[in-house]
C-alpha positions in Angstrom: 11.8 -10.6 15.7 8.5 -11.7 14.2 7.0 -9.2 11.8 4.1 -11.2 10.6 1.9 -14.1 11.6 -1.7 -15.3 12.0 -4.3 -14.8 14.6 -8.1 -15.2 15.0 -11.1 -14.0 16.8 -14.6 -15.3 17.7 -17.3 -13.9 15.4 -20.6 -15.5 16.4 -22.2 -18.5 18.3 -25.7 -19.5 17.6 -28.0 -22.6 17.8 -28.6 -25.0 15.0 -32.3 -25.8 15.3 -33.8 -28.8 13.5 -30.7 -31.0 13.5 -29.7 -33.9 15.7 -26.4 -34.4 17.6 -24.3 -37.1 15.9 -23.2 -38.4 19.3 -26.2 -38.5 21.6 -28.9 -38.1 18.9 -30.6 -35.3 20.8 -32.4 -32.8 18.6 -32.1 -29.0 18.8 -29.1 -29.1 21.2 -26.3 -28.2 18.8 -24.6 -24.8 18.7 -22.0 -23.6 16.2 -19.2 -21.1 17.0 -17.6 -19.4 14.0 -14.2 -17.8 14.1 -12.3 -15.6 11.6 -8.6 -16.2 11.1 -6.5 -13.4 9.7 -2.9 -12.5 8.7 -1.3 -9.8 10.7 1.8 -7.6 10.0 3.4 -6.0 13.0 0.3 -7.2 14.9 -2.0 -5.1 12.5 -4.6 -7.4 10.9 -4.1 -7.3 7.1 -6.8 -9.6 5.7 -8.9 -12.6 6.8 -8.2 -15.9 5.1 -10.4 -18.6 6.8 -13.5 -19.1 8.9 -13.1 -22.1 11.1 -16.3 -23.4 12.8 -16.8 -25.7 15.9 -20.1 -27.5 16.7 -20.9 -28.5 20.3 -23.8 -30.3 21.7 -25.3 -28.7 24.9 -26.7 -32.1 26.0 -23.6 -34.4 25.8 -20.9 -31.7 25.4 -19.4 -33.5 22.3 -17.8 -31.1 19.9 -16.4 -31.3 16.3 -14.4 -29.0 14.1 -16.3 -28.4 10.8 -14.0 -30.7 8.9 -14.4 -33.5 11.4 -18.2 -33.6 11.6 -19.2 -37.3 11.0 -20.0 -38.1 7.4 -23.4 -39.4 8.3 -24.3 -36.0 9.9 -24.8 -34.3 6.5 -27.7 -32.1 7.9 -25.3 -30.7 10.5 -22.7 -29.9 7.9 -25.2 -28.2 5.6 -26.5 -26.1 8.5 -22.9 -25.0 9.4 -22.1 -24.2 5.8 -25.2 -21.9 5.6 -24.0 -20.1 8.8 -20.4 -19.8 7.6 -21.6 -18.3 4.2 -23.7 -15.7 6.1 -20.8 -14.8 8.4 -18.5 -11.9 7.5 -15.1 -11.3 9.0 -15.0 -8.2 11.3 -14.2 -5.0 9.5 -11.0 -4.6 11.5 -9.6 -7.8 10.1 -9.2 -5.7 6.9 -7.6 -2.7 8.5 -4.1 -3.4 7.2 -5.4 -3.9 3.7 -7.4 -0.6 4.0 -4.3 1.3 5.2 -2.3 -0.1 2.3 -4.9 0.9 -0.2 -5.0 4.4 1.3 -1.2 4.6 1.1 -1.2 3.6 -2.5 -4.0 6.1 -3.3 -2.1 8.9 -1.5 1.1 8.0 -3.4 -0.7 8.0 -6.7 -2.3 11.4 -6.0 1.0 12.8 -4.8 2.8 11.6 -7.9 0.1 13.1 -10.2 0.2 16.4 -8.4 4.0 16.4 -8.4 4.0 15.8 -12.2 1.5 18.6 -12.7 3.6 21.1 -10.6 6.8 20.0 -12.5 5.1 20.7 -15.8 4.0 24.2 -14.7 7.4 25.0 -13.2 9.2 23.9 -16.4 6.9 26.0 -18.6 7.4 29.1 -16.5 10.9 28.9 -14.8 11.9 31.0 -11.9 15.3 31.8 -10.5 16.1 29.2 -7.9 14.2 26.3 -9.6 16.1 23.0 -9.2 16.1 20.5 -12.1 16.8 16.9 -11.3 18.7 15.4 -14.2 19.8 11.8 -14.9 23.0 10.8 -16.6 22.2 8.2 -19.3 25.7 6.6 -19.1 25.9 6.2 -15.3 22.2 6.2 -14.4 23.1 8.6 -11.6 21.2 11.8 -10.7 22.4 15.3 -10.2 21.0 18.8 -10.1 20.8 22.0 -12.2 19.9 25.3 -10.6 18.3 28.2 -12.5 20.2 31.4 -11.9 18.6 33.5 -14.6 15.2 33.0 -16.4 14.1 34.8 -19.6 11.2 34.2 -21.9 12.6 31.2 -23.8 15.9 30.4 -22.1 17.3 29.8 -18.7 20.8 30.0 -17.4 21.7 27.1 -15.1 24.6 26.0 -13.0 25.5 22.3 -12.6 25.9 20.5 -9.3 29.4 19.0 -9.0 28.1 15.8 -7.4 25.8 12.9 -8.4 24.0 10.1 -6.6 22.0 7.0 -7.4 19.1 8.4 -5.4 16.3 9.4 -7.8 15.4 12.3 -5.5 18.8 13.9 -4.8 17.7 17.4 -3.8 18.1 16.8 -0.1 21.5 15.3 -0.5 23.0 17.6 -3.1 21.2 21.0 -2.8 24.0 22.9 -1.1 25.3 26.3 -2.2 28.9 25.1 -2.4 28.0 22.2 -4.6 27.1 24.2 -7.7 29.5 25.5 -10.3 30.1 29.2 -10.7 29.9 29.0 -14.5 26.4 29.1 -15.9 25.3 27.7 -19.3 22.1 28.4 -21.2 19.3 26.0 -22.0 16.3 26.8 -24.2 12.7 25.7 -23.5 13.1 23.3 -26.4 16.2 21.9 -24.7 14.3 21.4 -21.5 11.3 19.7 -23.2 13.6 17.5 -25.1 15.5 16.4 -21.9 12.2 15.8 -20.2 10.9 13.7 -23.1 14.1 11.6 -23.1 13.9 11.0 -19.4 17.0 13.1 -18.7 15.1 15.7 -16.8 13.1 13.9 -14.2 11.8 16.5 -11.8 11.5 20.2 -11.1 11.4 21.7 -7.6 10.6 25.3 -6.8 12.8 26.2 -3.8 12.0 29.4 -2.0 15.1 31.6 -1.9 
């Protein structure tokens, strides 16, 4: 299955006044058609990459692609160059790039907001909060669940399982996966774990 490729569309056709046909030498009978070629992904245009042009004489019907205009017809080449420079690709040829930019912006905003929420949740823990923790030795992730929260300490229970998924809450957050034996962490412990990259996320799960 082809996921990407190239395509093109016609943008404009207009006369080239003041120049002579290289074939029949008739003046004011040339017209130029300009196209826009674009890369597509899953048939969605991503970005334009070239503007081909074709010149045709209305008198003798001779035609040339821009790169094949006879060398002696410099005036024709110059006129076509001016038209090409003034021609923009249709906006929809950029639609894939625009969607990608929006996706990146949304992901950046989501990441920032998630980090802000995690910082708030870490500073003011609630029972039921889930901490995502990373094991330095295995690089795997697991969960700690808050079962008691006081001013400067939390009691947590550890999840018995781990995964290489950096966002393990959907896989591992099951009641039967957590230990029955809690242990205590101070706010200083939590901040130290966060600073070392051992505590990577905080989720507030409604009980």
